[in-house]
GUFIFI-188518 format. One record per residue (C-alpha): residue number from 1; x, y, z; residue in one letter. Coordinates in steps of 0.05 Angstrom, whole numbers, plus 5000, padded with zeros to 4 digits. Layout:
% GUFIFI-188518
+-----+------+-------+------+------+
| pos | east | north |   up | code |
+-----+------+-------+------+------+
| NUM |    X |     Y |    Z |    a |
...
+-----+------+-------+------+------+
***
This chain:
% GUFIFI-188518
+-----+------+-------+------+------+
| pos | east | north |   up | code |
+-----+------+-------+------+------+
|   1 | 5001 |  4999 | 5000 |    m |
|   2 | 5057 |  5046 | 4985 |    g |
|   3 | 5086 |  5070 | 5052 |    c |
|   4 | 5092 |  5001 | 5076 |    a |
|   5 | 5097 |  4979 | 5148 |    g |
|   6 | 5156 |  4942 | 5176 |    s |
|   7 | 5158 |  4876 | 5214 |    k |
|   8 | 5227 |  4895 | 5243 |    d |
|   9 | 5231 |  4910 | 5317 |    e |
|  10 | 5165 |  4942 | 5326 |    q |
|  11 | 5151 |  4983 | 5391 |    p |
|  12 | 5115 |  4945 | 5444 |    e |
|  13 | 5041 |  4941 | 5425 |    a |
|  14 | 4984 |  4970 | 5467 |    t |
|  15 | 4917 |  4935 | 5466 |    p |
|  16 | 4887 |  4989 | 5419 |    q |
|  17 | 4946 |  5010 | 5379 |    e |
|  18 | 5010 |  4981 | 5356 |    s |
|  19 | 5059 |  5021 | 5315 |    l |
|  20 | 5097 |  5000 | 5254 |    v |
|  21 | 5161 |  5037 | 5232 |    n |
|  22 | 5153 |  5054 | 5162 |    v |
|  23 | 5217 |  5091 | 5155 |    e |
|  24 | 5257 |  5027 | 5153 |    k |
|  25 | 5223 |  5011 | 5086 |    h |
|  26 | 5241 |  5076 | 5050 |    s |
|  27 | 5255 |  5033 | 4986 |    e |
|  28 | 5181 |  5020 | 4980 |    l |
|  29 | 5158 |  5083 | 4943 |    s |
|  30 | 5094 |  5120 | 4963 |    c |
|  31 | 5074 |  5121 | 4892 |    s |
|  32 | 5058 |  5046 | 4892 |    r |
|  33 | 4993 |  5060 | 4928 |    r |
|  34 | 4939 |  5075 | 4879 |    p |
|  35 | 4895 |  5135 | 4892 |    s |
|  36 | 4836 |  5112 | 4935 |    t |
|  37 | 4789 |  5163 | 4904 |    m |
|  38 | 4748 |  5131 | 4851 |    y |
|  39 | 4749 |  5167 | 4782 |    e |
|  40 | 4680 |  5171 | 4752 |    a |
|  41 | 4688 |  5149 | 4683 |    k |
|  42 | 4636 |  5189 | 4653 |    e |
|  43 | 4626 |  5250 | 4611 |    v |
|  44 | 4585 |  5309 | 4635 |    g |
|  45 | 4556 |  5322 | 4702 |    s |
|  46 | 4571 |  5276 | 4760 |    s |
|  47 | 4502 |  5283 | 4788 |    r |
|  48 | 4437 |  5254 | 4761 |    g |
|  49 | 4476 |  5211 | 4712 |    s |
|  50 | 4448 |  5161 | 4661 |    t |
|  51 | 4452 |  5085 | 4662 |    g |
|  52 | 4517 |  5087 | 4622 |    h |
|  53 | 4551 |  5128 | 4678 |    s |
|  54 | 4527 |  5081 | 4732 |    k |
|  55 | 4560 |  5023 | 4694 |    l |
|  56 | 4624 |  5065 | 4692 |    a |
|  57 | 4618 |  5078 | 4768 |    r |
|  58 | 4609 |  5006 | 4783 |    r |
|  59 | 4672 |  4990 | 4742 |    s |
|  60 | 4710 |  5041 | 4779 |    a |
|  61 | 4687 |  5014 | 4846 |    a |
|  62 | 4695 |  4942 | 4830 |    s |
|  63 | 4765 |  4936 | 4805 |    e |
|  64 | 4790 |  4918 | 4871 |    g |
|  65 | 4832 |  4981 | 4887 |    d |
|  66 | 4788 |  5001 | 4943 |    c |
|  67 | 4742 |  4943 | 4961 |    i |
|  68 | 4769 |  4875 | 4967 |    g |
|  69 | 4741 |  4809 | 4995 |    t |
|  70 | 4767 |  4738 | 5002 |    s |
|  71 | 4749 |  4675 | 5036 |    t |
|  72 | 4775 |  4602 | 5046 |    r |
|  73 | 4740 |  4543 | 5075 |    h |
|  74 | 4765 |  4507 | 5135 |    g |
|  75 | 4795 |  4438 | 5138 |    v |
|  76 | 4791 |  4383 | 5191 |    m |
|  77 | 4823 |  4316 | 5206 |    p |
|  78 | 4800 |  4264 | 5156 |    g |
|  79 | 4806 |  4189 | 5146 |    p |
|  80 | 4874 |  4154 | 5138 |    r |
|  81 | 4913 |  4215 | 5164 |    g |
|  82 | 4889 |  4260 | 5111 |    f |
|  83 | 4860 |  4330 | 5117 |    v |
|  84 | 4791 |  4340 | 5092 |    a |
|  85 | 4754 |  4401 | 5070 |    a |
|  86 | 4695 |  4424 | 5111 |    k |
|  87 | 4635 |  4468 | 5096 |    i |
|  88 | 4650 |  4541 | 5096 |    n |
|  89 | 4603 |  4572 | 5148 |    q |
|  90 | 4626 |  4641 | 5138 |    d |
|  91 | 4584 |  4691 | 5103 |    r |
|  92 | 4595 |  4765 | 5086 |    g |
|  93 | 4571 |  4824 | 5046 |    v |
|  94 | 4594 |  4893 | 5025 |    v |
|  95 | 4537 |  4939 | 5005 |    v |
|  96 | 4558 |  5004 | 4968 |    w |
|  97 | 4522 |  5050 | 4952 |    p |
|  98 | 4477 |  5032 | 5011 |    f |
|  99 | 4412 |  5061 | 5037 |    n |
| 100 | 4402 |  5102 | 4972 |    g |
| 101 | 4467 |  5139 | 4976 |    s |
| 102 | 4538 |  5136 | 4952 |    y |
| 103 | 4558 |  5169 | 5018 |    n |
| 104 | 4536 |  5106 | 5058 |    e |
| 105 | 4564 |  5036 | 5061 |    a |
| 106 | 4552 |  4970 | 5097 |    l |
| 107 | 4605 |  4917 | 5113 |    l |
| 108 | 4585 |  4852 | 5148 |    c |
| 109 | 4617 |  4785 | 5165 |    v |
| 110 | 4578 |  4727 | 5198 |    f |
| 111 | 4616 |  4666 | 5222 |    d |
| 112 | 4565 |  4608 | 5232 |    g |
| 113 | 4580 |  4550 | 5283 |    h |
| 114 | 4546 |  4485 | 5303 |    g |
| 115 | 4522 |  4429 | 5254 |    a |
| 116 | 4484 |  4477 | 5209 |    k |
| 117 | 4511 |  4544 | 5229 |    g |
| 118 | 4519 |  4563 | 5153 |    e |
| 119 | 4443 |  4565 | 5148 |    i |
| 120 | 4440 |  4614 | 5206 |    v |
| 121 | 4493 |  4657 | 5175 |    a |
| 122 | 4460 |  4654 | 5109 |    e |
| 123 | 4396 |  4681 | 5138 |    h |
| 124 | 4434 |  4739 | 5168 |    c |
| 125 | 4472 |  4757 | 5106 |    v |
| 126 | 4407 |  4758 | 5065 |    q |
| 127 | 4363 |  4793 | 5114 |    s |
| 128 | 4402 |  4845 | 5155 |    i |
| 129 | 4421 |  4894 | 5098 |    p |
| 130 | 4350 |  4900 | 5076 |    e |
| 131 | 4323 |  4904 | 5145 |    r |
| 132 | 4369 |  4961 | 5163 |    l |
| 133 | 4343 |  5003 | 5106 |    q |
| 134 | 4271 |  4992 | 5129 |    r |
| 135 | 4269 |  5066 | 5150 |    d |
| 136 | 4327 |  5099 | 5113 |    p |
| 137 | 4321 |  5165 | 5150 |    e |
| 138 | 4318 |  5133 | 5217 |    k |
| 139 | 4383 |  5092 | 5203 |    l |
| 140 | 4419 |  5158 | 5186 |    r |
| 141 | 4395 |  5196 | 5248 |    t |
| 142 | 4388 |  5138 | 5298 |    q |
| 143 | 4441 |  5087 | 5274 |    p |
| 144 | 4455 |  5055 | 5342 |    e |
| 145 | 4385 |  5043 | 5356 |    a |
| 146 | 4369 |  5016 | 5288 |    v |
| 147 | 4432 |  4970 | 5288 |    l |
| 148 | 4412 |  4942 | 5357 |    s |
| 149 | 4340 |  4932 | 5340 |    q |
| 150 | 4354 |  4897 | 5275 |    v |
| 151 | 4401 |  4847 | 5304 |    v |
| 152 | 4356 |  4829 | 5360 |    i |
| 153 | 4297 |  4823 | 5313 |    e |
| 154 | 4335 |  4775 | 5267 |    i |
| 155 | 4354 |  4734 | 5327 |    d |
| 156 | 4283 |  4729 | 5351 |    h |
| 157 | 4263 |  4708 | 5280 |    e |
| 158 | 4314 |  4654 | 5277 |    l |
| 159 | 4292 |  4623 | 5341 |    l |
| 160 | 4217 |  4627 | 5330 |    t |
| 161 | 4211 |  4624 | 5256 |    g |
| 162 | 4221 |  4568 | 5204 |    e |
| 163 | 4293 |  4559 | 5225 |    l |
| 164 | 4275 |  4554 | 5299 |    g |
| 165 | 4292 |  4479 | 5304 |    s |
| 166 | 4361 |  4490 | 5273 |    i |
| 167 | 4377 |  4556 | 5310 |    a |
| 168 | 4369 |  4523 | 5378 |    q |
| 169 | 4434 |  4484 | 5371 |    s |
| 170 | 4473 |  4528 | 5324 |    c |
| 171 | 4485 |  4601 | 5312 |    g |
| 172 | 4531 |  4655 | 5284 |    t |
| 173 | 4573 |  4713 | 5301 |    t |
| 174 | 4555 |  4784 | 5273 |    s |
| 175 | 4600 |  4842 | 5261 |    i |
| 176 | 4566 |  4901 | 5223 |    i |
| 177 | 4602 |  4963 | 5201 |    v |
| 178 | 4558 |  5020 | 5178 |    y |
| 179 | 4594 |  5082 | 5148 |    v |
| 180 | 4559 |  5147 | 5135 |    k |
| 181 | 4603 |  5203 | 5112 |    g |
| 182 | 4660 |  5211 | 5161 |    s |
| 183 | 4624 |  5172 | 5215 |    q |
| 184 | 4626 |  5096 | 5226 |    l |
| 185 | 4587 |  5052 | 5275 |    w |
| 186 | 4603 |  4979 | 5293 |    t |
| 187 | 4554 |  4928 | 5319 |    a |
| 188 | 4587 |  4865 | 5346 |    c |
| 189 | 4556 |  4801 | 5373 |    s |
| 190 | 4612 |  4747 | 5379 |    g |
| 191 | 4685 |  4745 | 5363 |    d |
| 192 | 4689 |  4770 | 5290 |    s |
| 193 | 4724 |  4835 | 5288 |    r |
| 194 | 4733 |  4902 | 5255 |    a |
| 195 | 4795 |  4944 | 5259 |    i |
| 196 | 4823 |  5010 | 5226 |    k |
| 197 | 4891 |  5021 | 5199 |    g |
| 198 | 4918 |  5090 | 5202 |    f |
| 199 | 4981 |  5129 | 5199 |    r |
| 200 | 5008 |  5178 | 5253 |    s |
| 201 | 5076 |  5212 | 5253 |    g |
| 202 | 5098 |  5167 | 5194 |    g |
| 203 | 5079 |  5101 | 5229 |    r |
| 204 | 5022 |  5056 | 5215 |    v |
| 205 | 4978 |  5035 | 5274 |    a |
| 206 | 4920 |  4988 | 5287 |    a |
| 207 | 4858 |  5007 | 5324 |    q |
| 208 | 4804 |  4958 | 5343 |    d |
| 209 | 4735 |  4982 | 5322 |    l |
| 210 | 4699 |  4927 | 5360 |    s |
| 211 | 4711 |  4884 | 5423 |    v |
| 212 | 4707 |  4808 | 5420 |    d |
| 213 | 4650 |  4780 | 5464 |    c |
| 214 | 4688 |  4732 | 5507 |    k |
| 215 | 4652 |  4693 | 5564 |    p |
| 216 | 4707 |  4704 | 5614 |    d |
| 217 | 4705 |  4782 | 5608 |    s |
| 218 | 4682 |  4809 | 5673 |    p |
| 219 | 4617 |  4841 | 5650 |    s |
| 220 | 4598 |  4784 | 5605 |    e |
| 221 | 4615 |  4729 | 5657 |    s |
| 222 | 4575 |  4766 | 5711 |    e |
| 223 | 4514 |  4764 | 5668 |    r |
| 224 | 4523 |  4691 | 5648 |    i |
| 225 | 4532 |  4670 | 5719 |    i |
| 226 | 4467 |  4709 | 5743 |    q |
| 227 | 4429 |  4670 | 5690 |    c |
| 228 | 4452 |  4603 | 5714 |    g |
| 229 | 4508 |  4592 | 5663 |    g |
| 230 | 4578 |  4568 | 5679 |    v |
| 231 | 4641 |  4599 | 5651 |    v |
| 232 | 4704 |  4562 | 5641 |    s |
| 233 | 4766 |  4607 | 5632 |    p |
| 234 | 4812 |  4599 | 5574 |    a |
| 235 | 4867 |  4550 | 5593 |    h |
| 236 | 4920 |  4507 | 5557 |    m |
| 237 | 4899 |  4529 | 5489 |    g |
| 238 | 4824 |  4518 | 5503 |    r |
| 239 | 4781 |  4582 | 5493 |    p |
| 240 | 4736 |  4606 | 5547 |    a |
| 241 | 4667 |  4581 | 5543 |    r |
| 242 | 4596 |  4589 | 5573 |    v |
| 243 | 4566 |  4523 | 5591 |    w |
| 244 | 4490 |  4516 | 5581 |    a |
| 245 | 4458 |  4462 | 5625 |    d |
| 246 | 4525 |  4431 | 5636 |    g |
| 247 | 4527 |  4403 | 5563 |    r |
| 248 | 4535 |  4456 | 5509 |    i |
| 249 | 4597 |  4500 | 5511 |    g |
| 250 | 4598 |  4562 | 5469 |    l |
| 251 | 4662 |  4601 | 5458 |    a |
| 252 | 4628 |  4671 | 5459 |    m |
| 253 | 4580 |  4709 | 5502 |    s |
| 254 | 4536 |  4739 | 5447 |    r |
| 255 | 4512 |  4710 | 5382 |    s |
| 256 | 4452 |  4701 | 5339 |    l |
| 257 | 4417 |  4633 | 5346 |    g |
| 258 | 4445 |  4588 | 5397 |    d |
| 259 | 4374 |  4579 | 5429 |    g |
| 260 | 4401 |  4530 | 5481 |    e |
| 261 | 4448 |  4582 | 5510 |    c |
| 262 | 4401 |  4640 | 5510 |    k |
| 263 | 4371 |  4617 | 5575 |    r |
| 264 | 4441 |  4620 | 5607 |    y |
| 265 | 4462 |  4690 | 5594 |    g |
| 266 | 4483 |  4688 | 5520 |    v |
| 267 | 4448 |  4749 | 5486 |    i |
| 268 | 4444 |  4777 | 5415 |    p |
| 269 | 4447 |  4851 | 5434 |    d |
| 270 | 4508 |  4877 | 5396 |    p |
| 271 | 4561 |  4918 | 5429 |    e |
| 272 | 4557 |  4987 | 5396 |    l |
| 273 | 4613 |  5033 | 5381 |    k |
| 274 | 4620 |  5100 | 5343 |    r |
| 275 | 4681 |  5130 | 5309 |    f |
| 276 | 4701 |  5191 | 5266 |    e |
| 277 | 4740 |  5177 | 5204 |    l |
| 278 | 4794 |  5224 | 5176 |    a |
| 279 | 4823 |  5194 | 5113 |    p |
| 280 | 4894 |  5212 | 5095 |    a |
| 281 | 4891 |  5268 | 5044 |    p |
| 282 | 4950 |  5238 | 5004 |    s |
| 283 | 4988 |  5173 | 4996 |    a |
| 284 | 5039 |  5184 | 5050 |    c |
| 285 | 5004 |  5233 | 5096 |    a |
| 286 | 4978 |  5220 | 5164 |    d |
| 287 | 4907 |  5196 | 5170 |    g |
| 288 | 4860 |  5136 | 5166 |    d |
| 289 | 4881 |  5088 | 5113 |    l |
| 290 | 4835 |  5026 | 5112 |    f |
| 291 | 4784 |  4984 | 5144 |    l |
| 292 | 4787 |  4907 | 5157 |    v |
| 293 | 4728 |  4864 | 5175 |    v |
| 294 | 4742 |  4792 | 5185 |    a |
| 295 | 4721 |  4727 | 5219 |    s |
| 296 | 4759 |  4697 | 5277 |    d |
| 297 | 4794 |  4652 | 5227 |    g |
| 298 | 4840 |  4713 | 5220 |    v |
| 299 | 4846 |  4737 | 5292 |    w |
| 300 | 4860 |  4669 | 5321 |    e |
| 301 | 4936 |  4674 | 5303 |    f |
| 302 | 4943 |  4744 | 5274 |    i |
| 303 | 4935 |  4805 | 5320 |    p |
| 304 | 4905 |  4868 | 5296 |    s |
| 305 | 4970 |  4902 | 5291 |    a |
| 306 | 4997 |  4848 | 5245 |    e |
| 307 | 4938 |  4848 | 5200 |    a |
| 308 | 4948 |  4923 | 5193 |    v |
| 309 | 5021 |  4910 | 5173 |    d |
| 310 | 5001 |  4856 | 5122 |    i |
| 311 | 4947 |  4902 | 5091 |    v |
| 312 | 4994 |  4964 | 5091 |    s |
| 313 | 5042 |  4924 | 5046 |    r |
| 314 | 4990 |  4911 | 4992 |    s |
| 315 | 4979 |  4954 | 4932 |    s |
| 316 | 4903 |  4947 | 4931 |    n |
| 317 | 4845 |  4919 | 4971 |    a |
| 318 | 4838 |  4856 | 4934 |    n |
| 319 | 4909 |  4838 | 4940 |    e |
| 320 | 4906 |  4858 | 5014 |    a |
| 321 | 4847 |  4813 | 5029 |    s |
| 322 | 4880 |  4756 | 4994 |    l |
| 323 | 4945 |  4763 | 5029 |    n |
| 324 | 4911 |  4767 | 5098 |    l |
| 325 | 4872 |  4702 | 5082 |    v |
| 326 | 4936 |  4667 | 5060 |    q |
| 327 | 4976 |  4688 | 5115 |    q |
| 328 | 4922 |  4665 | 5164 |    a |
| 329 | 4916 |  4596 | 5131 |    a |
| 330 | 4993 |  4585 | 5142 |    k |
| 331 | 4986 |  4604 | 5214 |    r |
| 332 | 4932 |  4552 | 5221 |    w |
| 333 | 4975 |  4500 | 5184 |    r |
| 334 | 5037 |  4516 | 5228 |    n |
| 335 | 4997 |  4515 | 5295 |    n |
| 336 | 4941 |  4464 | 5285 |    e |
| 337 | 4963 |  4419 | 5226 |    g |
| 338 | 4900 |  4384 | 5205 |    s |
| 339 | 4850 |  4438 | 5230 |    y |
| 340 | 4835 |  4506 | 5200 |    r |
| 341 | 4777 |  4548 | 5214 |    d |
| 342 | 4740 |  4584 | 5159 |    d |
| 343 | 4773 |  4650 | 5141 |    i |
| 344 | 4736 |  4709 | 5112 |    t |
| 345 | 4761 |  4781 | 5100 |    v |
| 346 | 4736 |  4847 | 5077 |    v |
| 347 | 4787 |  4903 | 5065 |    v |
| 348 | 4764 |  4975 | 5045 |    v |
| 349 | 4816 |  5027 | 5029 |    f |
| 350 | 4799 |  5099 | 5050 |    l |
| 351 | 4765 |  5142 | 5026 |    p |
| 352 | 4717 |  5105 | 4983 |    f |
| 353 | 4651 |  5139 | 4992 |    l |
| 354 | 4628 |  5188 | 4938 |    q |
| 355 | 4575 |  5235 | 4965 |    p |
| 356 | 4581 |  5279 | 4900 |    h |
| 357 | 4552 |  5221 | 4860 |    w |
| 358 | 4486 |  5228 | 4896 |    d |
| 359 | 4426 |  5268 | 4868 |    p |
| 360 | 4425 |  5340 | 4896 |    i |
| 361 | 4348 |  5339 | 4910 |    t |
| 362 | 4290 |  5287 | 4913 |    k |
| 363 | 4271 |  5313 | 4844 |    d |
| 364 | 4335 |  5291 | 4813 |    e |
| 365 | 4325 |  5221 | 4843 |    a |
| 366 | 4258 |  5211 | 4809 |    c |
| 367 | 4254 |  5177 | 4740 |    p |
| 368 | 4250 |  5233 | 4687 |    a |
| 369 | 4196 |  5203 | 4647 |    a |
| 370 | 4182 |  5271 | 4617 |    t |
| 371 | 4251 |  5278 | 4586 |    e |
| 372 | 4250 |  5272 | 4511 |    p |
| 373 | 4305 |  5219 | 4506 |    d |
| 374 | 4268 |  5173 | 4555 |    g |
| 375 | 4333 |  5157 | 4592 |    i |
| 376 | 4315 |  5193 | 4655 |    g |
| 377 | 4359 |  5209 | 4719 |    l |
| 378 | 4389 |  5152 | 4759 |    e |
| 379 | 4357 |  5126 | 4824 |    i |
| 380 | 4414 |  5105 | 4869 |    v |
| 381 | 4407 |  5031 | 4880 |    e |
| 382 | 4446 |  4986 | 4928 |    d |
| 383 | 4504 |  4943 | 4900 |    e |
| 384 | 4519 |  4881 | 4937 |    k |
| 385 | 4581 |  4839 | 4938 |    r |
| 386 | 4562 |  4775 | 4974 |    l |
| 387 | 4613 |  4726 | 5003 |    i |
| 388 | 4594 |  4653 | 5004 |    n |
| 389 | 4519 |  4669 | 4996 |    a |
| 390 | 4482 |  4605 | 4975 |    g |
| 391 | 4541 |  4560 | 4986 |    l |
| 392 | 4522 |  4491 | 5006 |    t |
| 393 | 4559 |  4424 | 5017 |    g |
| 394 | 4634 |  4416 | 5023 |    l |
| 395 | 4678 |  4467 | 4988 |    s |
| 396 | 4724 |  4444 | 4930 |    r |
| 397 | 4790 |  4419 | 4957 |    m |
| 398 | 4858 |  4440 | 4930 |    t |
| 399 | 4926 |  4403 | 4932 |    s |
| 400 | 4945 |  4449 | 4993 |    d |
| 401 | 4882 |  4423 | 5029 |    d |
| 402 | 4886 |  4350 | 5013 |    l |
| 403 | 4951 |  4335 | 5051 |    s |
| 404 | 4973 |  4288 | 5104 |    p |
| 405 | 4963 |  4311 | 5178 |    d |
| 406 | 5032 |  4333 | 5198 |    p |
| 407 | 5021 |  4307 | 5265 |    r |
| 408 | 5009 |  4236 | 5235 |    t |
| 409 | 5061 |  4238 | 5177 |    s |
| 410 | 5118 |  4261 | 5218 |    q |
| 411 | 5115 |  4202 | 5266 |    k |
| 412 | 5182 |  4165 | 5268 |    s |
| 413 | 5189 |  4097 | 5237 |    a |
| 414 | 5198 |  4067 | 5305 |    g |
| 415 | 5127 |  4084 | 5329 |    d |
| 416 | 5088 |  4024 | 5347 |    v |
| 417 | 5016 |  4017 | 5324 |    k |
| 418 | 4990 |  4018 | 5394 |    g |
| 419 | 5020 |  4085 | 5408 |    e |
| 420 | 4998 |  4115 | 5344 |    t |
| 421 | 4929 |  4088 | 5355 |    g |
| 422 | 4923 |  4116 | 5425 |    a |
| 423 | 4943 |  4185 | 5397 |    a |
| 424 | 4889 |  4182 | 5348 |    k |
| 425 | 4836 |  4161 | 5397 |    s |
| 426 | 4851 |  4221 | 5441 |    n |
| 427 | 4853 |  4269 | 5383 |    e |
| 428 | 4776 |  4280 | 5376 |    p |
| 429 | 4765 |  4299 | 5450 |    s |
| 430 | 4827 |  4346 | 5449 |    t |
| 431 | 4804 |  4373 | 5379 |    f |
| 432 | 4733 |  4389 | 5404 |    l |
| 433 | 4753 |  4423 | 5468 |    a |
| 434 | 4805 |  4468 | 5432 |    r |
| 435 | 4775 |  4484 | 5367 |    r |
| 436 | 4700 |  4476 | 5359 |    l |
| 437 | 4662 |  4541 | 5371 |    t |
| 438 | 4604 |  4500 | 5399 |    l |
| 439 | 4622 |  4441 | 5438 |    n |
| 440 | 4585 |  4388 | 5477 |    s |
| 441 | 4613 |  4348 | 5536 |    l |
| 442 | 4600 |  4279 | 5554 |    d |
| 443 | 4591 |  4260 | 5628 |    q |
| 444 | 4661 |  4242 | 5643 |    a |
| 445 | 4690 |  4307 | 5611 |    e |
| 446 | 4639 |  4349 | 5646 |    w |
| 447 | 4659 |  4319 | 5714 |    e |
| 448 | 4731 |  4330 | 5699 |    a |
| 449 | 4720 |  4402 | 5683 |    l |
| 450 | 4681 |  4409 | 5749 |    g |
| 451 | 4741 |  4378 | 5786 |    n |
| 452 | 4787 |  4427 | 5752 |    d |
| 453 | 4746 |  4484 | 5776 |    e |
| 454 | 4747 |  4461 | 5846 |    t |
+-----+------+-------+------+------+
***
């Protein structure tokens, strides 16, 4: 991204910001970073344009310079020591223009979990963008109220509607980013995350725009315990979990769906935050540079500061999203071998909104049926970029995915069958405890957990 960040001897990171020394990469020219202002490829006025101009705008906005998305399905231990592809339960969407304006945008990622979590995530990605625009003006003037209301409504629909039987035992995270001009709001339910990359004093920094909803955080655990739930803290590589009725363990304190956990303090209500954006006026100037919205397949092994470093080294948003997904996949391979969570990333380079493309008045937004050429003036319509929408079944596997489990293939020739077999028999229990977002314990494991806590 031009003035690239450095991975060399970074100053000690704080929870909110971690600085990257860009001066050590002076050989990377600032001119590499393309302008993040879309050029309207049209002739004549930029307002009230024709259908031809709309296509030009779409081309300008979709080339990947400023908006990029990437996803990769997870893998899990398969038969005969091989790694098998699993269903990609992540969903995402970028909507721009949004809410009838080129000055507004919506970025969302939903990370499904449980046996049919992709169905819950699919319902969210299809329903939430439209529901947020039910009252366009209310969204603009009361965004926090609308964001919270819609998320809670969708959760209620999941649990009481046609998907009710499914949503009792599975669910999804939700991270929603609504941008209006220089203002940005996030609504987070779960552990998918939004961050911002910005430059200050010649250094690139990361700022979290949302907070992961973990069961062992003080405020969350207090609510869960008051509702009769049990919280097990993160320990020995296992995530913190909220246990519902002593059987179902969920690795987050807020989610959509997960009806079995709702009686024990898990809620859909999103944590809301508001920020002001100040995009950098030029390629190497101080200011806000980009937004990243991603599922926890990224954040499990890549902290926010490093994600900003990876994105800042990319020349455009598409490249940045792909680089982040690939780096996350490598971390999973190195740390977990035969298991990898689904990974989904949205990257937006700033600035990307175009308020001057909107009609000046309501009259300009109406179809000009009286105009002699019959073309009329453009009505601003939403344009969606969906991620994984409608995906069913197993994802296609590549040569990288279909590979021996390193923990099996690297056994020495002297290993006896009994030892290898024992290792494999213990793997499901360890794997479930560490890696599944939604886990169920048998009686022996629950008793062991109780003994650990006493």
